[in-house]
CHARMM-style PDB file with segment names, atoms N, HN, CA, C and O in Angstrom:
ATOM      1  N   UNK     1    -109.748  83.871 -42.148  1.00  0.00      PROA
ATOM      2  CA  UNK     1    -110.867  83.344 -41.793  1.00  0.00      PROA
ATOM      3  C   UNK     1    -111.903  84.131 -42.374  1.00  0.00      PROA
ATOM      4  O   UNK     1    -112.747  83.671 -43.143  1.00  0.00      PROA
ATOM      5  N   UNK     2    -111.828  85.524 -41.942  1.00  0.00      PROA
ATOM      6  HN  UNK     2    -111.142  85.898 -41.318  1.00  0.00      PROA
ATOM      7  CA  UNK     2    -113.043  86.444 -42.527  1.00  0.00      PROA
ATOM      8  C   UNK     2    -113.533  86.434 -44.093  1.00  0.00      PROA
ATOM      9  O   UNK     2    -114.657  86.564 -44.579  1.00  0.00      PROA
ATOM     10  N   UNK     3    -111.846  86.162 -44.876  1.00  0.00      PROA
ATOM     11  HN  UNK     3    -110.933  86.057 -44.481  1.00  0.00      PROA
ATOM     12  CA  UNK     3    -111.914  86.313 -46.292  1.00  0.00      PROA
ATOM     13  C   UNK     3    -112.918  84.796 -46.814  1.00  0.00      PROA
ATOM     14  O   UNK     3    -113.726  84.813 -47.743  1.00  0.00      PROA
ATOM     15  N   UNK     4    -112.649  83.774 -46.086  1.00  0.00      PROA
ATOM     16  HN  UNK     4    -111.993  83.760 -45.332  1.00  0.00      PROA
ATOM     17  CA  UNK     4    -113.135  82.653 -45.974  1.00  0.00      PROA
ATOM     18  C   UNK     4    -114.931  82.617 -45.818  1.00  0.00      PROA
ATOM     19  O   UNK     4    -115.575  82.437 -46.852  1.00  0.00      PROA
ATOM     20  N   UNK     5    -115.363  82.721 -45.041  1.00  0.00      PROA
ATOM     21  HN  UNK     5    -114.839  82.867 -44.202  1.00  0.00      PROA
ATOM     22  CA  UNK     5    -116.560  83.676 -44.373  1.00  0.00      PROA
ATOM     23  C   UNK     5    -117.182  84.216 -45.584  1.00  0.00      PROA
ATOM     24  O   UNK     5    -118.302  83.835 -45.925  1.00  0.00      PROA
ATOM     25  N   UNK     6    -116.656  84.903 -46.113  1.00  0.00      PROA
ATOM     26  HN  UNK     6    -115.747  85.212 -45.836  1.00  0.00      PROA
ATOM     27  CA  UNK     6    -116.949  86.407 -46.766  1.00  0.00      PROA
ATOM     28  C   UNK     6    -117.610  85.397 -48.110  1.00  0.00      PROA
ATOM     29  O   UNK     6    -118.780  85.538 -48.464  1.00  0.00      PROA
ATOM     30  N   UNK     7    -116.752  84.468 -48.716  1.00  0.00      PROA
ATOM     31  HN  UNK     7    -115.801  84.353 -48.429  1.00  0.00      PROA
ATOM     32  CA  UNK     7    -116.456  83.984 -50.011  1.00  0.00      PROA
ATOM     33  C   UNK     7    -117.552  82.714 -49.735  1.00  0.00      PROA
ATOM     34  O   UNK     7    -117.960  82.222 -50.788  1.00  0.00      PROA
ATOM     35  N   UNK     8    -118.100  82.099 -48.493  1.00  0.00      PROA
ATOM     36  HN  UNK     8    -117.769  82.498 -47.638  1.00  0.00      PROA
ATOM     37  CA  UNK     8    -118.876  81.323 -48.676  1.00  0.00      PROA
ATOM     38  C   UNK     8    -120.366  81.519 -48.892  1.00  0.00      PROA
ATOM     39  O   UNK     8    -120.790  82.643 -48.625  1.00  0.00      PROA
ATOM     40  N   UNK     9    -121.193  80.653 -49.311  1.00  0.00      PROA
ATOM     41  HN  UNK     9    -120.848  79.739 -49.528  1.00  0.00      PROA
ATOM     42  CA  UNK     9    -122.849  81.211 -49.922  1.00  0.00      PROA
ATOM     43  C   UNK     9    -123.306  80.571 -48.115  1.00  0.00      PROA
ATOM     44  O   UNK     9    -122.704  79.782 -47.387  1.00  0.00      PROA
ATOM     45  N   UNK    10    -124.355  81.194 -47.946  1.00  0.00      PROA
ATOM     46  HN  UNK    10    -124.844  81.835 -48.537  1.00  0.00      PROA
ATOM     47  CA  UNK    10    -124.817  80.852 -46.382  1.00  0.00      PROA
ATOM     48  C   UNK    10    -125.282  79.172 -46.258  1.00  0.00      PROA
ATOM     49  O   UNK    10    -125.156  78.534 -45.212  1.00  0.00      PROA
ATOM     50  N   UNK    11    -125.778  78.666 -47.392  1.00  0.00      PROA
ATOM     51  HN  UNK    11    -125.880  79.183 -48.241  1.00  0.00      PROA
ATOM     52  CA  UNK    11    -126.446  77.159 -47.432  1.00  0.00      PROA
ATOM     53  C   UNK    11    -125.087  76.711 -46.930  1.00  0.00      PROA
ATOM     54  O   UNK    11    -125.171  75.966 -45.953  1.00  0.00      PROA
ATOM     55  N   UNK    12    -123.759  76.993 -47.379  1.00  0.00      PROA
ATOM     56  HN  UNK    12    -123.691  77.598 -48.172  1.00  0.00      PROA
ATOM     57  CA  UNK    12    -122.634  76.046 -47.421  1.00  0.00      PROA
ATOM     58  C   UNK    12    -122.270  76.199 -45.711  1.00  0.00      PROA
ATOM     59  O   UNK    12    -122.143  75.111 -45.150  1.00  0.00      PROA
ATOM     60  N   UNK    13    -122.150  77.031 -45.117  1.00  0.00      PROA
ATOM     61  HN  UNK    13    -122.254  77.915 -45.573  1.00  0.00      PROA
ATOM     62  CA  UNK    13    -122.316  77.116 -43.624  1.00  0.00      PROA
ATOM     63  C   UNK    13    -122.729  76.053 -42.698  1.00  0.00      PROA
ATOM     64  O   UNK    13    -122.004  75.381 -41.964  1.00  0.00      PROA
ATOM     65  N   UNK    14    -124.305  75.988 -42.878  1.00  0.00      PROA
ATOM     66  HN  UNK    14    -124.894  76.534 -43.474  1.00  0.00      PROA
ATOM     67  CA  UNK    14    -124.836  75.205 -42.156  1.00  0.00      PROA
ATOM     68  C   UNK    14    -124.998  75.207 -40.379  1.00  0.00      PROA
ATOM     69  O   UNK    14    -124.601  76.091 -39.620  1.00  0.00      PROA
ATOM     70  N   UNK    15    -125.540  74.231 -40.102  1.00  0.00      PROA
ATOM     71  HN  UNK    15    -125.863  73.514 -40.719  1.00  0.00      PROA
ATOM     72  CA  UNK    15    -126.196  74.279 -38.321  1.00  0.00      PROA
ATOM     73  C   UNK    15    -124.777  73.410 -38.062  1.00  0.00      PROA
ATOM     74  O   UNK    15    -124.006  72.878 -38.860  1.00  0.00      PROA
ATOM     75  N   UNK    16    -124.775  73.505 -36.528  1.00  0.00      PROA
ATOM     76  HN  UNK    16    -125.402  73.937 -35.880  1.00  0.00      PROA
ATOM     77  CA  UNK    16    -123.656  72.506 -35.824  1.00  0.00      PROA
ATOM     78  C   UNK    16    -124.487  70.803 -36.191  1.00  0.00      PROA
ATOM     79  O   UNK    16    -125.687  70.570 -36.335  1.00  0.00      PROA
ATOM     80  N   UNK    17    -123.489  69.996 -36.243  1.00  0.00      PROA
ATOM     81  HN  UNK    17    -122.514  70.185 -36.126  1.00  0.00      PROA
ATOM     82  CA  UNK    17    -123.981  68.739 -35.917  1.00  0.00      PROA
ATOM     83  C   UNK    17    -124.891  68.303 -34.695  1.00  0.00      PROA
ATOM     84  O   UNK    17    -125.886  67.578 -34.719  1.00  0.00      PROA
ATOM     85  N   UNK    18    -124.404  68.815 -33.828  1.00  0.00      PROA
ATOM     86  HN  UNK    18    -123.596  69.404 -33.809  1.00  0.00      PROA
ATOM     87  CA  UNK    18    -124.778  68.516 -32.429  1.00  0.00      PROA
ATOM     88  C   UNK    18    -126.312  68.628 -32.319  1.00  0.00      PROA
ATOM     89  O   UNK    18    -126.902  67.902 -31.518  1.00  0.00      PROA
ATOM     90  N   UNK    19    -127.061  69.611 -33.179  1.00  0.00      PROA
ATOM     91  HN  UNK    19    -126.582  70.201 -33.830  1.00  0.00      PROA
ATOM     92  CA  UNK    19    -128.369  70.017 -33.323  1.00  0.00      PROA
ATOM     93  C   UNK    19    -128.731  68.727 -33.874  1.00  0.00      PROA
ATOM     94  O   UNK    19    -129.618  68.246 -33.169  1.00  0.00      PROA
ATOM     95  N   UNK    20    -128.432  67.991 -34.799  1.00  0.00      PROA
ATOM     96  HN  UNK    20    -127.712  68.382 -35.371  1.00  0.00      PROA
ATOM     97  CA  UNK    20    -129.006  66.983 -35.720  1.00  0.00      PROA
ATOM     98  C   UNK    20    -128.886  65.403 -34.409  1.00  0.00      PROA
ATOM     99  O   UNK    20    -129.806  64.709 -33.978  1.00  0.00      PROA
ATOM    100  N   UNK    21    -127.591  65.333 -34.160  1.00  0.00      PROA
ATOM    101  HN  UNK    21    -126.843  65.896 -34.511  1.00  0.00      PROA
ATOM    102  CA  UNK    21    -127.576  64.188 -33.300  1.00  0.00      PROA
ATOM    103  C   UNK    21    -127.874  64.274 -31.732  1.00  0.00      PROA
ATOM    104  O   UNK    21    -127.744  63.213 -31.120  1.00  0.00      PROA
ATOM    105  N   UNK    22    -128.266  65.431 -30.987  1.00  0.00      PROA
ATOM    106  HN  UNK    22    -128.372  66.293 -31.484  1.00  0.00      PROA
ATOM    107  CA  UNK    22    -128.497  65.224 -29.815  1.00  0.00      PROA
ATOM    108  C   UNK    22    -130.290  65.840 -30.008  1.00  0.00      PROA
ATOM    109  O   UNK    22    -131.166  65.270 -29.357  1.00  0.00      PROA
ATOM    110  N   UNK    23    -130.519  66.582 -30.599  1.00  0.00      PROA
ATOM    111  HN  UNK    23    -129.808  67.045 -31.127  1.00  0.00      PROA
ATOM    112  CA  UNK    23    -131.994  67.393 -30.664  1.00  0.00      PROA
ATOM    113  C   UNK    23    -132.733  66.574 -31.701  1.00  0.00      PROA
ATOM    114  O   UNK    23    -133.939  66.816 -31.754  1.00  0.00      PROA
ATOM    115  N   UNK    24    -132.152  65.421 -32.756  1.00  0.00      PROA
ATOM    116  HN  UNK    24    -131.172  65.225 -32.714  1.00  0.00      PROA
ATOM    117  CA  UNK    24    -132.611  65.278 -33.770  1.00  0.00      PROA
ATOM    118  C   UNK    24    -133.920  64.205 -33.245  1.00  0.00      PROA
ATOM    119  O   UNK    24    -134.910  64.427 -33.943  1.00  0.00      PROA
ATOM    120  N   UNK    25    -134.096  63.448 -32.526  1.00  0.00      PROA
ATOM    121  HN  UNK    25    -133.292  63.268 -31.959  1.00  0.00      PROA
ATOM    122  CA  UNK    25    -135.451  62.463 -32.011  1.00  0.00      PROA
ATOM    123  C   UNK    25    -136.492  63.630 -31.903  1.00  0.00      PROA
ATOM    124  O   UNK    25    -137.558  63.560 -32.515  1.00  0.00      PROA
ATOM    125  N   UNK    26    -136.098  64.942 -30.942  1.00  0.00      PROA
ATOM    126  HN  UNK    26    -135.232  64.999 -30.445  1.00  0.00      PROA
ATOM    127  CA  UNK    26    -137.189  65.847 -30.707  1.00  0.00      PROA
ATOM    128  C   UNK    26    -137.407  66.683 -31.701  1.00  0.00      PROA
ATOM    129  O   UNK    26    -138.593  66.938 -31.905  1.00  0.00      PROA
ATOM    130  N   UNK    27    -136.283  67.412 -32.686  1.00  0.00      PROA
ATOM    131  HN  UNK    27    -135.319  67.204 -32.520  1.00  0.00      PROA
ATOM    132  CA  UNK    27    -136.794  68.212 -33.550  1.00  0.00      PROA
ATOM    133  C   UNK    27    -137.021  67.707 -34.954  1.00  0.00      PROA
ATOM    134  O   UNK    27    -137.498  68.433 -35.826  1.00  0.00      PROA
ATOM    135  N   UNK    28    -136.632  66.303 -35.183  1.00  0.00      PROA
ATOM    136  HN  UNK    28    -136.244  65.714 -34.474  1.00  0.00      PROA
ATOM    137  CA  UNK    28    -136.919  66.144 -36.559  1.00  0.00      PROA
ATOM    138  C   UNK    28    -136.112  66.604 -37.492  1.00  0.00      PROA
ATOM    139  O   UNK    28    -135.015  67.117 -37.271  1.00  0.00      PROA
ATOM    140  N   UNK    29    -136.725  66.404 -38.793  1.00  0.00      PROA
ATOM    141  HN  UNK    29    -137.616  65.987 -38.972  1.00  0.00      PROA
ATOM    142  CA  UNK    29    -135.159  67.071 -39.866  1.00  0.00      PROA
ATOM    143  C   UNK    29    -136.127  68.326 -39.974  1.00  0.00      PROA
ATOM    144  O   UNK    29    -136.485  68.455 -41.144  1.00  0.00      PROA
ATOM    145  N   UNK    30    -136.516  69.021 -39.371  1.00  0.00      PROA
ATOM    146  HN  UNK    30    -136.225  68.916 -38.420  1.00  0.00      PROA
ATOM    147  CA  UNK    30    -137.234  70.844 -39.963  1.00  0.00      PROA
ATOM    148  C   UNK    30    -136.339  71.435 -39.994  1.00  0.00      PROA
ATOM    149  O   UNK    30    -135.197  71.060 -39.726  1.00  0.00      PROA
ATOM    150  N   UNK    31    -136.775  72.715 -40.406  1.00  0.00      PROA
ATOM    151  HN  UNK    31    -137.702  73.020 -40.624  1.00  0.00      PROA
ATOM    152  CA  UNK    31    -136.016  73.925 -40.698  1.00  0.00      PROA
ATOM    153  C   UNK    31    -135.097  74.105 -39.406  1.00  0.00      PROA
ATOM    154  O   UNK    31    -133.999  74.572 -39.710  1.00  0.00      PROA
ATOM    155  N   UNK    32    -135.219  73.919 -38.380  1.00  0.00      PROA
ATOM    156  HN  UNK    32    -136.111  73.539 -38.133  1.00  0.00      PROA
ATOM    157  CA  UNK    32    -134.272  73.934 -36.982  1.00  0.00      PROA
ATOM    158  C   UNK    32    -132.926  73.192 -37.011  1.00  0.00      PROA
ATOM    159  O   UNK    32    -131.974  73.453 -36.276  1.00  0.00      PROA
ATOM    160  N   UNK    33    -132.968  72.250 -37.938  1.00  0.00      PROA
ATOM    161  HN  UNK    33    -133.742  72.039 -38.535  1.00  0.00      PROA
ATOM    162  CA  UNK    33    -131.727  71.068 -37.424  1.00  0.00      PROA
ATOM    163  C   UNK    33    -131.486  70.926 -39.017  1.00  0.00      PROA
ATOM    164  O   UNK    33    -130.572  70.115 -39.161  1.00  0.00      PROA
ATOM    165  N   UNK    34    -131.918  71.367 -40.200  1.00  0.00      PROA
ATOM    166  HN  UNK    34    -132.661  72.027 -40.083  1.00  0.00      PROA
ATOM    167  CA  UNK    34    -131.428  70.890 -41.546  1.00  0.00      PROA
ATOM    168  C   UNK    34    -130.509  71.479 -42.015  1.00  0.00      PROA
ATOM    169  O   UNK    34    -129.922  72.294 -41.304  1.00  0.00      PROA
ATOM    170  N   UNK    35    -130.142  71.285 -43.196  1.00  0.00      PROA
ATOM    171  HN  UNK    35    -130.619  70.623 -43.774  1.00  0.00      PROA
ATOM    172  CA  UNK    35    -128.852  72.320 -43.437  1.00  0.00      PROA
ATOM    173  C   UNK    35    -129.096  72.001 -45.177  1.00  0.00      PROA
ATOM    174  O   UNK    35    -129.825  71.103 -45.597  1.00  0.00      PROA
ATOM    175  N   UNK    36    -128.265  73.006 -46.089  1.00  0.00      PROA
ATOM    176  HN  UNK    36    -127.673  73.735 -45.748  1.00  0.00      PROA
ATOM    177  CA  UNK    36    -128.430  72.750 -47.516  1.00  0.00      PROA
ATOM    178  C   UNK    36    -129.634  72.964 -48.462  1.00  0.00      PROA
ATOM    179  O   UNK    36    -130.241  74.027 -48.333  1.00  0.00      PROA
ATOM    180  N   UNK    37    -129.931  72.340 -49.124  1.00  0.00      PROA
ATOM    181  HN  UNK    37    -129.438  71.476 -49.229  1.00  0.00      PROA
ATOM    182  CA  UNK    37    -131.159  72.117 -49.960  1.00  0.00      PROA
ATOM    183  C   UNK    37    -132.407  71.867 -49.342  1.00  0.00      PROA
ATOM    184  O   UNK    37    -133.447  72.497 -49.534  1.00  0.00      PROA
ATOM    185  N   UNK    38    -132.215  70.801 -48.506  1.00  0.00      PROA
ATOM    186  HN  UNK    38    -131.371  70.289 -48.350  1.00  0.00      PROA
ATOM    187  CA  UNK    38    -133.549  70.692 -47.574  1.00  0.00      PROA
ATOM    188  C   UNK    38    -133.911  71.864 -46.625  1.00  0.00      PROA
ATOM    189  O   UNK    38    -135.072  71.994 -46.236  1.00  0.00      PROA
ATOM    190  N   UNK    39    -132.888  72.754 -46.233  1.00  0.00      PROA
ATOM    191  HN  UNK    39    -131.945  72.648 -46.548  1.00  0.00      PROA
ATOM    192  CA  UNK    39    -133.135  73.789 -45.333  1.00  0.00      PROA
ATOM    193  C   UNK    39    -133.951  75.108 -46.261  1.00  0.00      PROA
ATOM    194  O   UNK    39    -134.777  75.957 -45.925  1.00  0.00      PROA
ATOM    195  N   UNK    40    -133.253  74.786 -47.586  1.00  0.00      PROA
ATOM    196  HN  UNK    40    -132.583  74.096 -47.859  1.00  0.00      PROA
ATOM    197  CA  UNK    40    -133.983  76.202 -48.646  1.00  0.00      PROA
ATOM    198  C   UNK    40    -134.954  75.485 -48.928  1.00  0.00      PROA
ATOM    199  O   UNK    40    -135.785  76.379 -49.086  1.00  0.00      PROA
ATOM    200  N   UNK    41    -135.588  74.399 -49.146  1.00  0.00      PROA
ATOM    201  HN  UNK    41    -134.912  73.673 -49.018  1.00  0.00      PROA
ATOM    202  CA  UNK    41    -136.771  73.996 -49.535  1.00  0.00      PROA
ATOM    203  C   UNK    41    -137.817  74.301 -48.333  1.00  0.00      PROA
ATOM    204  O   UNK    41    -138.980  74.657 -48.525  1.00  0.00      PROA
ATOM    205  N   UNK    42    -137.344  74.145 -47.331  1.00  0.00      PROA
ATOM    206  HN  UNK    42    -136.400  73.856 -47.175  1.00  0.00      PROA
ATOM    207  CA  UNK    42    -138.300  74.142 -45.737  1.00  0.00      PROA
ATOM    208  C   UNK    42    -138.251  75.599 -45.885  1.00  0.00      PROA
ATOM    209  O   UNK    42    -139.397  75.827 -46.271  1.00  0.00      PROA
ATOM    210  N   UNK    43    -137.829  76.395 -45.841  1.00  0.00      PROA
ATOM    211  HN  UNK    43    -136.898  76.209 -45.528  1.00  0.00      PROA
ATOM    212  CA  UNK    43    -137.685  78.008 -45.800  1.00  0.00      PROA
ATOM    213  C   UNK    43    -138.606  78.474 -46.974  1.00  0.00      PROA
ATOM    214  O   UNK    43    -139.392  79.402 -46.781  1.00  0.00      PROA
ATOM    215  N   UNK    44    -138.534  77.905 -48.079  1.00  0.00      PROA
ATOM    216  HN  UNK    44    -137.895  77.151 -48.236  1.00  0.00      PROA
ATOM    217  CA  UNK    44    -139.169  78.243 -49.453  1.00  0.00      PROA
ATOM    218  C   UNK    44    -140.784  78.092 -48.495  1.00  0.00      PROA
ATOM    219  O   UNK    44    -141.415  79.088 -48.140  1.00  0.00      PROA
ATOM    220  N   UNK    45    -141.142  76.937 -48.262  1.00  0.00      PROA
ATOM    221  HN  UNK    45    -140.629  76.129 -48.551  1.00  0.00      PROA
ATOM    222  CA  UNK    45    -142.423  76.546 -47.888  1.00  0.00      PROA
ATOM    223  C   UNK    45    -143.173  77.327 -46.736  1.00  0.00      PROA
ATOM    224  O   UNK    45    -144.391  77.340 -46.560  1.00  0.00      PROA
ATOM    225  N   UNK    46    -142.124  78.036 -45.914  1.00  0.00      PROA
ATOM    226  HN  UNK    46    -141.134  78.025 -46.057  1.00  0.00      PROA
ATOM    227  CA  UNK    46    -142.933  78.658 -44.631  1.00  0.00      PROA
ATOM    228  C   UNK    46    -142.926  79.956 -44.759  1.00  0.00      PROA
ATOM    229  O   UNK    46    -143.674  80.667 -44.088  1.00  0.00      PROA
ATOM    230  N   UNK    47    -141.936  80.503 -45.787  1.00  0.00      PROA
ATOM    231  HN  UNK    47    -141.328  79.925 -46.332  1.00  0.00      PROA
ATOM    232  CA  UNK    47    -142.087  82.000 -46.303  1.00  0.00      PROA
ATOM    233  C   UNK    47    -143.207  82.556 -46.222  1.00  0.00      PROA
ATOM    234  O   UNK    47    -143.331  83.523 -45.470  1.00  0.00      PROA
ATOM    235  N   UNK    48    -144.209  82.115 -46.918  1.00  0.00      PROA
ATOM    236  HN  UNK    48    -144.108  81.330 -47.528  1.00  0.00      PROA
ATOM    237  CA  UNK    48    -145.527  83.043 -47.184  1.00  0.00      PROA
ATOM    238  C   UNK    48    -146.134  83.268 -45.906  1.00  0.00      PROA
ATOM    239  O   UNK    48    -146.963  84.168 -45.771  1.00  0.00      PROA
ATOM    240  N   UNK    49    -145.719  82.369 -44.757  1.00  0.00      PROA
ATOM    241  HN  UNK    49    -145.045  81.638 -44.866  1.00  0.00      PROA
ATOM    242  CA  UNK    49    -146.676  82.505 -43.476  1.00  0.00      PROA
ATOM    243  C   UNK    49    -146.209  83.565 -42.597  1.00  0.00      PROA
ATOM    244  O   UNK    49    -146.818  83.990 -41.615  1.00  0.00      PROA
ATOM    245  N   UNK    50    -144.766  84.068 -43.146  1.00  0.00      PROA
ATOM    246  HN  UNK    50    -144.271  83.723 -43.944  1.00  0.00      PROA
ATOM    247  CA  UNK    50    -144.301  85.313 -42.287  1.00  0.00      PROA
ATOM    248  C   UNK    50    -144.687  86.656 -43.306  1.00  0.00      PROA
ATOM    249  O   UNK    50    -144.181  87.710 -42.920  1.00  0.00      PROA
ATOM    250  N   UNK    51    -145.332  86.723 -44.276  1.00  0.00      PROA
ATOM    251  HN  UNK    51    -145.743  85.867 -44.589  1.00  0.00      PROA
ATOM    252  CA  UNK    51    -145.512  87.950 -45.088  1.00  0.00      PROA
ATOM    253  C   UNK    51    -146.525  89.111 -43.958  1.00  0.00      PROA
ATOM    254  O   UNK    51    -147.523  88.905 -43.267  1.00  0.00      PROA
ATOM    255  N   UNK    52    -146.022  89.848 -44.110  1.00  0.00      PROA
ATOM    256  HN  UNK    52    -145.212  90.015 -44.672  1.00  0.00      PROA
ATOM    257  CA  UNK    52    -147.110  90.995 -43.126  1.00  0.00      PROA
ATOM    258  C   UNK    52    -148.430  90.972 -43.425  1.00  0.00      PROA
ATOM    259  O   UNK    52    -149.008  91.712 -42.629  1.00  0.00      PROA
ATOM    260  N   UNK    53    -148.930  90.643 -43.933  1.00  0.00      PROA
ATOM    261  HN  UNK    53    -148.460  90.042 -44.580  1.00  0.00      PROA
ATOM    262  CA  UNK    53    -150.717  90.929 -44.274  1.00  0.00      PROA
ATOM    263  C   UNK    53    -150.977  89.370 -43.633  1.00  0.00      PROA
ATOM    264  O   UNK    53    -152.110  89.262 -43.164  1.00  0.00      PROA
ATOM    265  N   UNK    54    -150.374  88.490 -43.556  1.00  0.00      PROA
ATOM    266  HN  UNK    54    -149.454  88.578 -43.936  1.00  0.00      PROA
ATOM    267  CA  UNK    54    -150.667  87.214 -42.732  1.00  0.00      PROA
ATOM    268  C   UNK    54    -150.156  87.466 -41.191  1.00  0.00      PROA
ATOM    269  O   UNK    54    -150.968  87.155 -40.320  1.00  0.00      PROA
ATOM    270  N   UNK    55    -149.484  87.748 -40.965  1.00  0.00      PROA
ATOM    271  HN  UNK    55    -148.824  88.001 -41.673  1.00  0.00      PROA
ATOM    272  CA  UNK    55    -148.881  88.183 -39.601  1.00  0.00      PROA
ATOM    273  C   UNK    55    -150.133  88.796 -38.975  1.00  0.00      PROA
ATOM    274  O   UNK    55    -150.880  88.255 -38.160  1.00  0.00      PROA
ATOM    275  N   UNK    56    -150.249  90.263 -39.603  1.00  0.00      PROA
ATOM    276  HN  UNK    56    -149.643  90.702 -40.265  1.00  0.00      PROA
ATOM    277  CA  UNK    56    -151.255  91.396 -39.067  1.00  0.00      PROA
ATOM    278  C   UNK    56    -152.805  90.411 -38.491  1.00  0.00      PROA
ATOM    279  O   UNK    56    -153.352  90.444 -37.388  1.00  0.00      PROA
ATOM    280  N   UNK    57    -153.040  89.884 -39.295  1.00  0.00      PROA
ATOM    281  HN  UNK    57    -152.596  89.858 -40.191  1.00  0.00      PROA
ATOM    282  CA  UNK    57    -154.059  88.887 -39.301  1.00  0.00      PROA
ATOM    283  C   UNK    57    -154.186  87.866 -38.287  1.00  0.00      PROA
ATOM    284  O   UNK    57    -155.211  87.461 -37.740  1.00  0.00      PROA
ATOM    285  N   UNK    58    -152.742  87.441 -38.089  1.00  0.00      PROA
ATOM    286  HN  UNK    58    -151.909  87.770 -38.534  1.00  0.00      PROA
ATOM    287  CA  UNK    58    -152.751  86.285 -37.061  1.00  0.00      PROA
ATOM    288  C   UNK    58    -152.998  86.963 -35.347  1.00  0.00      PROA
ATOM    289  O   UNK    58    -153.542  86.418 -34.386  1.00  0.00      PROA
ATOM    290  N   UNK    59    -152.201  88.682 -35.483  1.00  0.00      PROA
ATOM    291  HN  UNK    59    -151.760  89.124 -36.263  1.00  0.00      PROA
ATOM    292  CA  UNK    59    -151.903  89.371 -34.113  1.00  0.00      PROA
ATOM    293  C   UNK    59    -153.515  89.792 -33.838  1.00  0.00      PROA
ATOM    294  O   UNK    59    -153.778  90.032 -32.659  1.00  0.00      PROA
ATOM    295  N   UNK    60    -154.385  89.882 -34.602  1.00  0.00      PROA
ATOM    296  HN  UNK    60    -154.172  89.688 -35.560  1.00  0.00      PROA
ATOM    297  CA  UNK    60    -155.677  90.690 -34.356  1.00  0.00      PROA
ATOM    298  C   UNK    60    -156.752  89.468 -34.301  1.00  0.00      PROA
ATOM    299  O   UNK    60    -157.889  89.824 -33.992  1.00  0.00      PROA
ATOM    300  N   UNK    61    -156.544  87.963 -34.576  1.00  0.00      PROA
ATOM    301  HN  UNK    61    -155.620  87.674 -34.827  1.00  0.00      PROA
ATOM    302  CA  UNK    61    -157.475  87.303 -33.855  1.00  0.00      PROA
ATOM    303  C   UNK    61    -156.710  86.857 -32.736  1.00  0.00      PROA
ATOM    304  O   UNK    61    -157.418  86.701 -31.741  1.00  0.00      PROA
ATOM    305  N   UNK    62    -155.471  86.593 -32.560  1.00  0.00      PROA
ATOM    306  HN  UNK    62    -154.896  86.720 -33.368  1.00  0.00      PROA
ATOM    307  CA  UNK    62    -155.135  86.828 -30.957  1.00  0.00      PROA
ATOM    308  C   UNK    62    -155.379  87.659 -30.610  1.00  0.00      PROA
ATOM    309  O   UNK    62    -156.289  87.022 -30.077  1.00  0.00      PROA
ATOM    310  N   UNK    63    -155.537  88.646 -30.295  1.00  0.00      PROA
ATOM    311  HN  UNK    63    -154.799  89.163 -30.727  1.00  0.00      PROA
ATOM    312  CA  UNK    63    -156.477  90.179 -29.440  1.00  0.00      PROA
ATOM    313  C   UNK    63    -157.525  89.608 -29.302  1.00  0.00      PROA
ATOM    314  O   UNK    63    -157.960  89.218 -28.218  1.00  0.00      PROA
ATOM    315  N   UNK    64    -157.994  89.500 -30.229  1.00  0.00      PROA
ATOM    316  HN  UNK    64    -157.641  89.818 -31.109  1.00  0.00      PROA
ATOM    317  CA  UNK    64    -159.610  89.063 -29.810  1.00  0.00      PROA
ATOM    318  C   UNK    64    -159.953  88.281 -28.953  1.00  0.00      PROA
ATOM    319  O   UNK    64    -160.831  88.474 -28.113  1.00  0.00      PROA
ATOM    320  N   UNK    65    -159.034  86.957 -29.141  1.00  0.00      PROA
ATOM    321  HN  UNK    65    -158.320  86.800 -29.824  1.00  0.00      PROA
ATOM    322  CA  UNK    65    -159.138  85.707 -28.617  1.00  0.00      PROA
ATOM    323  C   UNK    65    -159.064  86.229 -27.139  1.00  0.00      PROA
ATOM    324  O   UNK    65    -159.923  85.954 -26.302  1.00  0.00      PROA
ATOM    325  N   UNK    66    -157.985  86.992 -26.898  1.00  0.00      PROA
ATOM    326  HN  UNK    66    -157.287  87.216 -27.579  1.00  0.00      PROA
ATOM    327  CA  UNK    66    -157.597  87.142 -25.439  1.00  0.00      PROA
ATOM    328  C   UNK    66    -158.636  88.337 -24.752  1.00  0.00      PROA
ATOM    329  O   UNK    66    -158.525  88.514 -23.539  1.00  0.00      PROA
ATOM    330  N   UNK    67    -159.490  89.033 -25.397  1.00  0.00      PROA
ATOM    331  HN  UNK    67    -159.581  88.890 -26.382  1.00  0.00      PROA
ATOM    332  CA  UNK    67    -160.178  90.037 -24.955  1.00  0.00      PROA
ATOM    333  C   UNK    67    -161.622  89.204 -24.472  1.00  0.00      PROA
ATOM    334  O   UNK    67    -162.561  89.693 -23.843  1.00  0.00      PROA
ATOM    335  N   UNK    68    -161.489  87.844 -24.955  1.00  0.00      PROA
ATOM    336  HN  UNK    68    -160.726  87.446 -25.465  1.00  0.00      PROA
ATOM    337  CA  UNK    68    -163.083  87.530 -24.152  1.00  0.00      PROA
ATOM    338  C   UNK    68    -163.168  86.772 -22.946  1.00  0.00      PROA
ATOM    339  OT1 UNK    68    -164.262  86.572 -22.419  1.00  0.00      PROA
TER     340      UNK     68
END
């Protein structure tokens, strides 16, 4: 089993089906429930939002808002 998992690409593993069936109406077809190519595309789209420069700016803005 470990050998099989080591040979798999991460996109082939996917998320459990219950996420789509039970939580699909709540979460939609977003990055939390999607698999494969759709997941890869969505991850590529949101990745720039997690660059350290943007994260630092967001945290500094939140700190300023909380101080007021």
